[in-house]
C-alpha positions in Angstrom: 18.8 -21.8 -54.9 18.6 -18.0 -55.1 18.3 -16.0 -52.0 14.7 -15.8 -51.0 14.7 -14.5 -47.5 15.6 -11.1 -46.1 18.7 -11.2 -44.0 16.7 -9.2 -41.4 14.5 -11.6 -39.6 12.7 -11.1 -36.3 14.7 -12.1 -33.3 11.8 -14.3 -32.0 9.6 -15.0 -35.0 6.0 -16.1 -34.4 4.9 -19.6 -35.3 2.8 -18.2 -38.1 5.8 -16.6 -39.6 7.9 -19.7 -39.3 5.2 -21.7 -41.1 5.2 -19.3 -44.0 9.0 -19.3 -44.1 9.0 -23.1 -44.2 6.3 -23.4 -46.8 7.7 -20.7 -49.1 11.2 -22.0 -48.7 10.2 -25.5 -49.8 8.5 -24.0 -52.9 11.5 -21.8 -53.7 13.9 -24.8 -53.5 11.9 -26.4 -56.2 12.1 -23.2 -58.3 8.4 -22.5 -57.8 9.0 -18.8 -57.1 5.5 -17.6 -58.2 3.9 -20.0 -55.8 6.3 -19.0 -53.0 5.5 -15.3 -53.7 1.8 -16.2 -53.2 2.5 -17.8 -49.9 4.3 -14.7 -48.7 1.5 -12.5 -50.0 -1.0 -14.5 -48.1 1.0 -14.0 -45.0 0.8 -10.2 -45.4 -2.9 -10.4 -44.4 -2.5 -13.2 -41.9 -3.5 -12.7 -38.3 -0.9 -13.3 -35.7 2.0 -11.5 -37.4 3.7 -8.4 -36.1 4.0 -5.4 -38.3 7.7 -6.2 -38.9 6.8 -9.8 -40.0 4.2 -8.4 -42.4 6.7 -6.1 -43.9 9.1 -9.0 -44.3 6.3 -11.0 -46.0 5.9 -8.2 -48.6 9.7 -8.0 -49.1 10.1 -11.7 -49.5 7.1 -11.9 -51.9 8.8 -9.2 -54.1 12.1 -11.2 -54.0 10.4 -14.4 -55.1 8.4 -12.7 -57.8 11.7 -11.2 -59.1 13.2 -14.7 -59.3 10.3 -16.0 -61.4 10.9 -16.4 -65.0 8.3 -16.4 -67.7 8.4 -19.6 -69.6 5.3 -19.3 -71.7 3.6 -22.2 -69.8 2.1 -22.6 -66.4 4.2 -24.0 -63.5 3.6 -27.7 -62.8 
């Protein structure tokens, strides 16, 4: 599995951030990077996140999107 998460994580992440982290991580482990990026992008607008956590969501979405490879067919 490629590195999906930023090494700088909040010292005490909110439960909303932890849910995003878990969901996106599960998708990335299955190489569904585009879907993981969408999860992170959805977190950017989520209520209950701090500004630092929203910035991490944007960063993690970019990392996942960079890992995605075009295969000419939709992900299953």
